[in-house]
Steps between C-alpha positions, in 0.01 A plus 500: 500500500491302180463122518576517872832682447573857596592722209712814520417802291604859449249781474583738216311829473516707182333839442277520193297771336176428315284776354674752726423293808795391715487128580723241663565156351569246774676179391566194712819347356592149612844490659736212552504389864852526646650203678414504870864509619576785263188686609599479868856620440378774267243602759763534772727690261209724407419561867858599579513723191170661598630564852818653356300723264273610785806600705638693203164669449482601866856638484412694184188642667701610803761660274226676304342634819840627620553667163157663517570633851837631387341667199239668722772631732700630203187667364440677832864614512477629143184694582671662799800593284270647234312706760828628639620590149177692435542685829859593415388615155229721653756651739735560207223674304412716802865593554538581131195730514641673808832553324326646196301735724819606683674560169215720379507696825872555471464631145 
């Protein structure tokens, strides 16, 4: 309070470096006080906007979790496919070796 009147201010923080040391400069900047009627309507608008953003954030989180679960399932499926492909390749190699052996025996 200054002279019995409340003053509004904004806190501004700026990073500084002095002699290799990292510092923070904190400034208290006097702000114009908004009209009371405007402050109340802005406050209710801000509250509704905040609620809307929170709903959007929750929906985005849920969508992200669903995507992560889907990605994990796809990863497991891909691993199973790769294992099956390796197994088929091993069988192919074994069959090829058997055919070469049979060919040599026939000659």
